[in-house]
C-alpha positions in Angstrom: -0.1 0.0 -0.1 1.6 3.4 -1.0 0.4 6.8 -0.7 -1.4 9.0 -3.3 -2.7 12.5 -3.2 -5.5 13.6 -5.5 -6.7 16.9 -6.5 -9.9 17.9 -7.9 -11.7 21.2 -8.8 -15.0 20.6 -10.5 -17.5 22.4 -12.7 -19.1 23.7 -9.3 -15.7 26.0 -8.9 -16.7 25.9 -5.2 -12.7 25.2 -4.2 -10.0 22.5 -4.4 -10.3 19.2 -2.9 -7.2 17.4 -2.2 -7.2 13.8 -0.7 -4.0 11.7 0.8 -5.0 8.0 0.2 -3.3 4.8 0.8 -3.9 2.4 -1.9 -2.9 -0.8 -3.8 -5.5 -0.1 -6.7 -7.7 -2.6 -5.1 -8.6 -1.0 -1.8 -8.3 2.7 -1.0 -8.6 4.4 2.3 -8.6 8.1 3.0 -5.8 9.2 5.4 -6.4 13.3 5.5 -8.0 15.7 3.3 -8.5 19.5 3.0 -10.7 21.8 0.8 -8.9 24.9 -0.4 -10.9 28.1 -1.5 -11.0 29.0 -5.1 -9.9 32.9 -5.3 -12.8 35.0 -6.8 -10.3 36.3 -9.5 -9.6 32.6 -10.7 -13.2 31.4 -10.8 -14.1 34.8 -12.7 -11.8 34.1 -15.3 -12.5 30.2 -15.8 -16.2 31.2 -15.9 -15.5 33.7 -18.8 -13.6 30.7 -20.7 -16.6 28.2 -20.0 -19.1 30.6 -21.1 -17.4 31.5 -24.5 -16.5 35.0 -23.6 -13.6 36.4 -25.9 -10.5 35.3 -24.5 -6.8 35.0 -26.0 -3.9 32.7 -25.5 -2.0 34.9 -23.1 -5.0 34.8 -20.6 -5.4 31.2 -21.0 -1.5 30.5 -20.4 -1.5 32.7 -17.4 -4.9 30.9 -16.1 -3.0 27.7 -16.6 -0.1 29.0 -14.6 -1.9 30.6 -11.7 -4.1 27.1 -11.1 -0.8 25.3 -11.1 0.3 27.4 -8.0 -3.1 27.1 -6.4 -2.9 23.3 -6.5 0.5 23.4 -5.4 -0.2 25.6 -2.6 -3.3 23.0 -1.4 -0.8 20.0 -1.7 1.9 21.7 0.4 -0.8 22.8 2.9 -2.2 19.2 3.2 1.4 17.9 3.8 2.4 20.4 6.6 -0.9 20.1 8.4 -0.7 16.3 8.4 3.4 16.1 8.9 3.8 13.9 5.7 7.1 14.1 3.9 6.7 14.6 0.0 9.3 11.4 -0.3 6.4 9.5 1.3 4.1 10.3 -1.4 4.2 8.2 -4.5 2.4 10.6 -6.9 0.0 13.5 -7.0 -3.2 12.8 -9.7 -4.4 16.1 -10.6 -7.9 16.4 -12.5 -7.0 20.2 -13.5 -9.9 22.7 -14.0 -11.9 21.8 -16.9 -12.5 25.0 -18.9 -14.3 23.4 -22.1 -15.6 20.2 -22.8 -16.9 19.3 -26.2 -16.9 15.5 -26.8 -19.2 15.8 -29.8 -19.0 17.4 -33.6 -15.9 17.1 -36.0 -13.3 18.1 -33.6 -14.1 16.6 -30.2 -11.7 17.7 -27.4 -11.7 18.5 -23.6 -9.3 21.2 -22.0 -8.3 20.9 -18.3 -5.8 23.9 -17.0 -3.3 23.8 -14.0 0.3 23.5 -14.9 1.4 20.0 -13.6 5.0 21.0 -14.1 4.6 23.7 -11.5 2.8 21.1 -9.3 5.7 18.9 -9.4 8.3 21.4 -8.9 6.8 23.2 -5.9 5.8 20.0 -4.1 8.8 17.7 -5.2 6.3 15.0 -5.9 5.7 13.3 -9.5 2.3 14.2 -10.8 -0.1 12.3 -13.1 -2.5 14.8 -15.3 -4.3 15.0 -18.6 -6.3 12.0 -17.9 -9.1 12.7 -20.4 -7.6 13.0 -23.5 -6.3 9.5 -24.3 -9.8 8.2 -23.9 -11.2 10.8 -26.3 -8.3 9.8 -28.8 -10.0 6.4 -28.8 -13.2 7.9 -29.8 -14.6 8.2 -26.1 -16.1 11.1 -24.4 -13.5 11.4 -21.9 -16.0 11.3 -19.2 -16.9 10.0 -16.7 -14.0 8.6 -15.3 -15.1 7.7 -11.8 -17.4 4.6 -12.5 -14.3 2.5 -12.5 -13.1 3.8 -9.0 -16.8 3.3 -7.9 -16.6 -0.3 -9.0 -13.6 -0.9 -6.7 -15.0 0.9 -3.8 -18.6 -0.5 -3.9 -19.4 -3.2 -6.3 -20.8 -6.7 -4.7 -22.4 -9.6 -5.9 -25.9 -9.1 -4.3 -27.0 -5.5 -4.3 -27.8 -3.6 -7.5 -27.1 0.0 -6.7 -25.9 3.3 -8.0 -23.2 5.9 -7.0 -24.3 9.6 -7.9 -21.9 12.5 -7.6 -23.6 15.4 -7.4 -21.1 18.4 -8.3 -21.7 21.1 -10.9 -22.9 18.1 -13.1 -24.5 15.2 -11.8 -23.1 11.7 -13.1 -24.0 8.2 -12.1 -21.9 5.0 -11.9 -24.4 1.9 -12.1 -23.2 -1.2 -10.4 -25.3 -4.3 -11.1 -24.6 -7.9 -10.0 -22.7 -10.0 -12.6 -22.8 -7.0 -14.9 -20.0 -4.8 -16.2 -20.4 -1.1 -14.6 -21.2 1.7 -16.7 -22.3 5.2 -16.0 -22.7 8.7 -17.7 -23.6 12.3 -17.0 -27.3 12.7 -16.0 -27.3 16.4 -16.4 -27.0 19.5 -14.2 -26.0 18.9 -10.6 -25.7 22.0 -8.6 -24.7 24.2 -11.5 -27.9 25.9 -12.2 -29.1 26.3 -8.6 -25.8 27.8 -7.9 -25.7 30.5 -10.6 -29.2 31.4 -10.1 -28.3 31.7 -6.3 -25.4 33.9 -7.1 -27.5 36.1 -9.4 -30.3 36.8 -6.9 -28.7 36.4 -3.4 -24.9 37.1 -4.5 -24.2 33.7 -2.8 -22.2 30.9 -4.2 -24.6 28.4 -3.2 -28.1 27.9 -1.5 -27.0 26.6 2.1 -28.9 23.6 3.1 -31.5 24.3 0.3 -33.0 27.0 2.4 -34.0 29.3 -0.4 -35.4 26.6 -2.4 -37.6 25.5 0.7 -39.0 28.7 0.7 -40.4 28.7 -2.9 -42.8 26.3 -4.6 -42.2 24.1 -7.8 -43.3 25.5 -11.1 -44.7 22.7 -12.8 -44.8 24.0 -16.3 -40.9 25.1 -15.9 -39.9 21.8 -14.7 -42.0 20.0 -17.5 -39.8 22.5 -20.1 -36.5 22.0 -18.3 -37.3 18.0 -18.5 -37.9 18.3 -22.4 -34.1 19.1 -22.6 -33.0 17.3 -25.6 -29.7 15.9 -23.7 -31.6 14.1 -21.1 -33.3 11.8 -23.6 -29.8 11.0 -25.3 -28.6 7.5 -24.7 -25.2 6.7 -23.1 -22.6 7.1 -23.6 -22.9 11.0 -22.9 -21.3 13.8 -20.9 -22.1 17.5 -20.8 -21.1 20.5 -19.0 -21.3 24.2 -18.2 -21.0 24.7 -22.2 -24.6 23.3 -22.3 -26.0 24.3 -18.7 -25.5 27.8 -18.0 -27.8 31.0 -17.0 -28.2 31.7 -20.6 -29.5 28.5 -21.3 -31.9 28.8 -18.1 -32.9 32.5 -19.2 -33.9 30.7 -22.6 -36.4 28.5 -21.0 -37.8 30.8 -18.4 -38.6 33.2 -21.7 -41.2 30.5 -22.4 -43.2 31.2 -19.2 -45.0 34.2 -17.6 -42.6 35.6 -14.8 -41.9 33.3 -12.0 -40.6 34.4 -8.6 -37.1 33.9 -7.9 -37.3 31.3 -4.9 -39.9 29.3 -7.1 -37.2 28.9 -10.0 -35.0 27.7 -7.3 -37.2 25.3 -5.9 -37.8 24.4 -9.7 -34.2 23.8 -10.3 -33.7 21.7 -7.4 -36.3 19.2 -8.6 -35.0 19.3 -12.1 -32.0 18.0 -10.9 -33.8 15.5 -8.5 -35.8 14.3 -11.4 -33.0 13.9 -13.9 -31.1 11.9 -11.6 -33.9 9.8 -10.2 -35.4 8.9 -13.7 -31.8 7.6 -14.4 -31.7 5.7 -11.4 -35.3 4.0 -12.3 -34.3 2.9 -15.7 -31.9 0.7 -13.7 -33.9 -0.5 -11.0 -31.1 -0.3 -8.4 -32.3 -0.8 -4.9 -29.5 1.5 -3.4 -28.5 5.0 -4.4 -25.3 6.5 -2.5 -24.8 10.1 -3.3 -21.5 12.0 -3.0 -20.2 15.4 -4.0 -21.9 18.8 -2.9 -25.2 17.9 -3.5 -25.0 15.4 -0.9 -24.8 18.1 1.9 -28.3 19.8 0.8 -31.0 18.0 2.8 -33.7 19.3 0.5 -32.2 17.6 -2.7 -31.5 14.4 -0.5 -35.3 14.4 0.5 -36.5 14.9 -3.1 -34.4 11.9 -4.1 -35.8 9.9 -1.5 -39.5 10.8 -2.1 -38.8 10.2 -6.0 -37.4 6.9 -5.3 -39.5 5.3 -2.3 -38.1 1.8 -3.0 -34.4 2.8 -3.0 -32.2 3.3 0.0 -30.8 6.9 -0.6 -27.7 7.6 1.4 -24.7 9.8 1.3 -21.3 7.5 0.5 -20.2 8.9 4.1 -22.8 6.8 5.7 -21.1 4.0 3.8 -17.4 4.9 5.1 -16.2 6.7 2.1 -16.2 10.5 2.4 -18.7 12.3 0.3 -17.1 15.6 0.2 -13.7 14.0 -1.1 -14.7 11.1 -3.4 -13.7 12.6 -6.7 -10.1 13.7 -5.4 -9.8 10.0 -4.2 -10.7 9.0 -7.4 -7.9 10.8 -9.0 -5.4 9.8 -6.4 -6.4 6.1 -7.5 -6.1 7.1 -11.5 -2.6 8.3 -10.5 -1.7 4.7 -9.2 -3.4 3.0 -12.3 -1.3 5.2 -14.3 1.9 4.4 -12.7 1.2 0.7 -13.0 0.1 0.8 -16.5 -3.4 -0.3 -15.8 -6.6 1.2 -17.6 -8.3 4.1 -15.9 -11.3 4.4 -18.1 -14.2 1.9 -18.8 -14.7 1.9 -22.9 -18.4 0.9 -22.2 -18.7 4.0 -20.3 -17.1 6.5 -22.3 -17.7 4.8 -25.5 -14.1 4.6 -26.3 -13.0 1.7 -28.7 -10.9 0.3 -25.6 -9.8 0.5 -22.1 -6.6 2.3 -22.0 -4.0 3.6 -19.8 -4.8 7.3 -18.8 -2.6 10.4 -18.0 0.6 11.8 -18.7 3.5 11.8 -15.9 5.4 15.0 -14.7 8.5 14.1 -13.0 9.5 16.2 -9.9 13.1 16.9 -10.8 
């Protein structure tokens, strides 16, 4: 068993998660973790690129550099707080910050920023990064990558279960007895709720779902949102901020008479819950384990349980795996896979022509 560090900053842009784990590839245990704040200046610059605002190579390159230092700072903070020597860590797996994900069209690509050379140089630990593009080179979507990790953690021969990560986007890992695992992005997670909350309350998210709880679901708006063509697509499929953003929401709202802001928030919460629950119902799972920021929203958890009365809905934390650091742990595990030349993707999940070794290694010297 060796120590690895995973770094994840997701589409929600709510911070940088760093997890120190011990793993041999088959079992994994979380030893320490921190969440480092995402500076507003970096967050706004990431959003500018994601939402297609005018940019140039100088701005992209500078953001890549700034993110590299942000990630390095977070790792050094973790090491210092836990009195861990860099020499005790085998590698860092860094997802990087996605600024654009375009898995369809004549020129599919995905772009994550955060200079891994800077992380390696400052921490003295080799870094594995650029996990998604090899999968895309073999015709895959480059996402989601966590189902293989979820399978290593939670699969058994008895229970049909689904792991859902509710970050900015929600994705499911479907683990059925005697079958190969698979998964896909179901649609928006916290992304639309967070953006609407920021617009109207100037707050980054709706803490505990309190604002949504003050509103009433608008059934007509919910029906419009659920008619979004992405939801009807068959997997493999993945999506992101390029599709689900405030301009998209404004277009849907324009089809309706004025709706109170808190009612829109309540409806967005149920949009997320319904799109996840509809996916769960397709697979007849009896257990749904939730991780990511959405696991901390009791109103969203209640909505999922209401929509899935025959399913055990719980957080992964209740099953022994910290729901806030699941994805960071996954990229630590993916670093282990890369260093041992083991596949990190599942072709059935991403649509790639084959399972393959993911990531590039950046030496620390």
